GUNUBA-870954 format. One record per residue (C-alpha): residue in one letter; residue number from 1; x, y, z. Coordinates in nm, 4 decimals. Layout:
# residues N
<site res="A" n="NUM" X="X" Y="Y" Z="Z"/>
...
# end
This chain:
# residues 116
<site res="M" n="1" X="0.9145" Y="-0.0113" Z="0.3523"/>
<site res="N" n="2" X="1.0869" Y="0.1610" Z="0.6610"/>
<site res="E" n="3" X="0.8515" Y="0.4646" Z="0.6384"/>
<site res="A" n="4" X="0.5471" Y="0.1968" Z="0.6265"/>
<site res="N" n="5" X="0.7058" Y="0.0349" Z="0.9114"/>
<site res="E" n="6" X="0.7248" Y="0.3594" Z="1.1176"/>
<site res="M" n="7" X="0.3761" Y="0.4763" Z="1.0272"/>
<site res="A" n="8" X="0.2297" Y="0.1485" Z="1.1340"/>
<site res="K" n="9" X="0.4473" Y="0.1603" Z="1.4693"/>
<site res="N" n="10" X="0.3504" Y="0.5587" Z="1.5409"/>
<site res="G" n="11" X="-0.0020" Y="0.5621" Z="1.4325"/>
<site res="G" n="12" X="-0.1916" Y="0.2255" Z="1.3750"/>
<site res="V" n="13" X="-0.1886" Y="-0.1341" Z="1.2798"/>
<site res="V" n="14" X="-0.1172" Y="-0.0752" Z="0.9161"/>
<site res="G" n="15" X="0.1182" Y="0.1668" Z="0.7458"/>
<site res="A" n="16" X="0.1773" Y="0.2152" Z="0.3757"/>
<site res="S" n="17" X="0.3816" Y="0.4301" Z="0.1568"/>
<site res="L" n="18" X="0.3717" Y="0.5625" Z="-0.2117"/>
<site res="V" n="19" X="0.6972" Y="0.5299" Z="-0.3941"/>
<site res="L" n="20" X="0.7644" Y="0.7010" Z="-0.7183"/>
<site res="D" n="21" X="1.1057" Y="0.6830" Z="-0.8845"/>
<site res="G" n="22" X="1.2711" Y="0.5517" Z="-0.5811"/>
<site res="K" n="23" X="1.1262" Y="0.8491" Z="-0.3668"/>
<site res="V" n="24" X="0.8668" Y="0.8279" Z="-0.0919"/>
<site res="I" n="25" X="0.5875" Y="1.0421" Z="-0.1895"/>
<site res="V" n="26" X="0.3570" Y="0.9972" Z="0.0892"/>
<site res="S" n="27" X="0.3110" Y="0.7558" Z="0.3741"/>
<site res="A" n="28" X="0.0067" Y="0.7103" Z="0.6346"/>
<site res="C" n="29" X="-0.1431" Y="0.4658" Z="0.8708"/>
<site res="N" n="30" X="-0.4941" Y="0.3569" Z="0.9027"/>
<site res="D" n="31" X="-0.7581" Y="0.6220" Z="1.0082"/>
<site res="P" n="32" X="-0.9327" Y="0.4837" Z="1.3247"/>
<site res="V" n="33" X="-1.2358" Y="0.6907" Z="1.2496"/>
<site res="D" n="34" X="-1.3047" Y="0.6284" Z="0.8844"/>
<site res="P" n="35" X="-1.3892" Y="0.2943" Z="0.7903"/>
<site res="T" n="36" X="-1.2422" Y="0.3338" Z="0.4315"/>
<site res="G" n="37" X="-0.9258" Y="0.5207" Z="0.5856"/>
<site res="H" n="38" X="-0.7107" Y="0.2230" Z="0.5153"/>
<site res="A" n="39" X="-0.3090" Y="0.3237" Z="0.4902"/>
<site res="E" n="40" X="-0.3216" Y="0.2107" Z="0.1325"/>
<site res="M" n="41" X="-0.6147" Y="0.4063" Z="0.0426"/>
<site res="I" n="42" X="-0.4985" Y="0.7179" Z="0.2126"/>
<site res="V" n="43" X="-0.1690" Y="0.7109" Z="0.0261"/>
<site res="L" n="44" X="-0.3515" Y="0.6800" Z="-0.3137"/>
<site res="R" n="45" X="-0.5788" Y="0.9686" Z="-0.2336"/>
<site res="K" n="46" X="-0.2872" Y="1.2072" Z="-0.1154"/>
<site res="G" n="47" X="-0.0413" Y="1.0780" Z="-0.3674"/>
<site res="A" n="48" X="-0.2970" Y="1.1508" Z="-0.6527"/>
<site res="E" n="49" X="-0.3515" Y="1.5011" Z="-0.5118"/>
<site res="L" n="50" X="0.0134" Y="1.5770" Z="-0.4838"/>
<site res="L" n="51" X="0.0774" Y="1.4446" Z="-0.8252"/>
<site res="G" n="52" X="-0.2099" Y="1.6231" Z="-1.0011"/>
<site res="S" n="53" X="-0.4216" Y="1.3375" Z="-1.0928"/>
<site res="W" n="54" X="-0.4686" Y="0.9652" Z="-1.0376"/>
<site res="D" n="55" X="-0.3307" Y="0.8716" Z="-1.3558"/>
<site res="A" n="56" X="0.0296" Y="0.9417" Z="-1.2431"/>
<site res="L" n="57" X="-0.0214" Y="0.6693" Z="-0.9729"/>
<site res="S" n="58" X="0.0345" Y="0.4096" Z="-1.2696"/>
<site res="K" n="59" X="0.4297" Y="0.4179" Z="-1.2167"/>
<site res="A" n="60" X="0.4178" Y="0.4084" Z="-0.8555"/>
<site res="V" n="61" X="0.4843" Y="0.1416" Z="-0.6268"/>
<site res="V" n="62" X="0.2793" Y="0.0857" Z="-0.2976"/>
<site res="Y" n="63" X="0.4741" Y="-0.0553" Z="0.0069"/>
<site res="T" n="64" X="0.2246" Y="-0.1815" Z="0.2997"/>
<site res="T" n="65" X="0.2928" Y="-0.3471" Z="0.6200"/>
<site res="R" n="66" X="0.0021" Y="-0.6048" Z="0.5570"/>
<site res="F" n="67" X="-0.1345" Y="-0.7903" Z="0.2668"/>
<site res="P" n="68" X="-0.4131" Y="-0.5679" Z="0.1152"/>
<site res="C" n="69" X="-0.7833" Y="-0.6088" Z="0.1558"/>
<site res="W" n="70" X="-1.0103" Y="-0.6278" Z="-0.1248"/>
<site res="M" n="71" X="-1.0890" Y="-0.2717" Z="-0.0965"/>
<site res="C" n="72" X="-0.7368" Y="-0.1375" Z="-0.1139"/>
<site res="A" n="73" X="-0.6601" Y="-0.4225" Z="-0.3765"/>
<site res="G" n="74" X="-0.9304" Y="-0.2824" Z="-0.6067"/>
<site res="S" n="75" X="-0.8508" Y="0.0767" Z="-0.5564"/>
<site res="M" n="76" X="-0.4877" Y="-0.0093" Z="-0.6257"/>
<site res="W" n="77" X="-0.5950" Y="-0.1757" Z="-0.9566"/>
<site res="H" n="78" X="-0.8142" Y="0.1209" Z="-1.0668"/>
<site res="S" n="79" X="-0.4996" Y="0.3365" Z="-0.9724"/>
<site res="G" n="80" X="-0.3032" Y="0.1542" Z="-1.2400"/>
<site res="I" n="81" X="-0.0344" Y="0.0423" Z="-0.9710"/>
<site res="K" n="82" X="0.1470" Y="-0.2444" Z="-1.1215"/>
<site res="L" n="83" X="0.3541" Y="-0.3297" Z="-0.7963"/>
<site res="V" n="84" X="0.2561" Y="-0.3777" Z="-0.4425"/>
<site res="I" n="85" X="0.5048" Y="-0.5020" Z="-0.1744"/>
<site res="Y" n="86" X="0.3652" Y="-0.6096" Z="0.1696"/>
<site res="R" n="87" X="0.5513" Y="-0.7313" Z="0.4873"/>
<site res="D" n="88" X="0.3016" Y="-0.9441" Z="0.6659"/>
<site res="A" n="89" X="0.0399" Y="-1.1912" Z="0.5970"/>
<site res="N" n="90" X="-0.3165" Y="-1.0857" Z="0.7226"/>
<site res="P" n="91" X="-0.5165" Y="-1.4181" Z="0.7137"/>
<site res="A" n="92" X="-0.8238" Y="-1.2729" Z="0.8411"/>
<site res="F" n="93" X="-0.8686" Y="-0.9966" Z="0.6077"/>
<site res="K" n="94" X="-0.6831" Y="-1.0195" Z="0.2717"/>
<site res="A" n="95" X="-0.7618" Y="-1.0077" Z="-0.1009"/>
<site res="D" n="96" X="-0.6459" Y="-1.3547" Z="-0.2884"/>
<site res="R" n="97" X="-0.3112" Y="-1.3445" Z="-0.4683"/>
<site res="S" n="98" X="-0.5183" Y="-1.4485" Z="-0.7845"/>
<site res="Y" n="99" X="-0.6932" Y="-1.1007" Z="-0.7894"/>
<site res="F" n="100" X="-0.3511" Y="-0.9227" Z="-0.8489"/>
<site res="I" n="101" X="-0.2126" Y="-1.1911" Z="-1.0923"/>
<site res="H" n="102" X="-0.5166" Y="-1.1684" Z="-1.3264"/>
<site res="R" n="103" X="-0.4861" Y="-0.7993" Z="-1.3189"/>
<site res="N" n="104" X="-0.1203" Y="-0.8011" Z="-1.4471"/>
<site res="M" n="105" X="-0.0125" Y="-0.6804" Z="-1.0980"/>
<site res="S" n="106" X="0.2755" Y="-0.8147" Z="-0.8878"/>
<site res="I" n="107" X="0.2336" Y="-0.8882" Z="-0.5061"/>
<site res="N" n="108" X="0.5643" Y="-0.9377" Z="-0.3436"/>
<site res="K" n="109" X="0.6394" Y="-1.0441" Z="0.0111"/>
<site res="Y" n="110" X="0.8815" Y="-0.7991" Z="0.1634"/>
<site res="E" n="111" X="1.1834" Y="-1.0044" Z="0.3087"/>
<site res="Y" n="112" X="1.3485" Y="-0.8531" Z="0.5839"/>
<site res="H" n="113" X="1.5932" Y="-0.9609" Z="0.8501"/>
<site res="E" n="114" X="1.6383" Y="-0.7982" Z="1.2065"/>
<site res="L" n="115" X="1.9833" Y="-0.7229" Z="1.2960"/>
<site res="S" n="116" X="2.0917" Y="-0.9003" Z="1.6104"/>
# end
């Protein structure tokens, strides 16, 4: 989640990371020019490219700073992603939790506490 947070802070509203076997494979932020260039979409594309196929994504976890939209949720499902961890709710633009549940995917809220 730290890398996703950094991507959001440095490049855009949303940041995402693709993690496989506890290692960050790729991180990205939203592309301000491409309407499909959501951070989650970018990490799926780049991750599949780096791993050699989209089938390899099925064992990965997506960390994202916002609850995924419908496009990103569908793409993660088609990629075989089983676990998505998000930081913040996005009430104006989010997929319904039931979308994940009915597709045997887990969607978990990342709990973090800032140090004072």
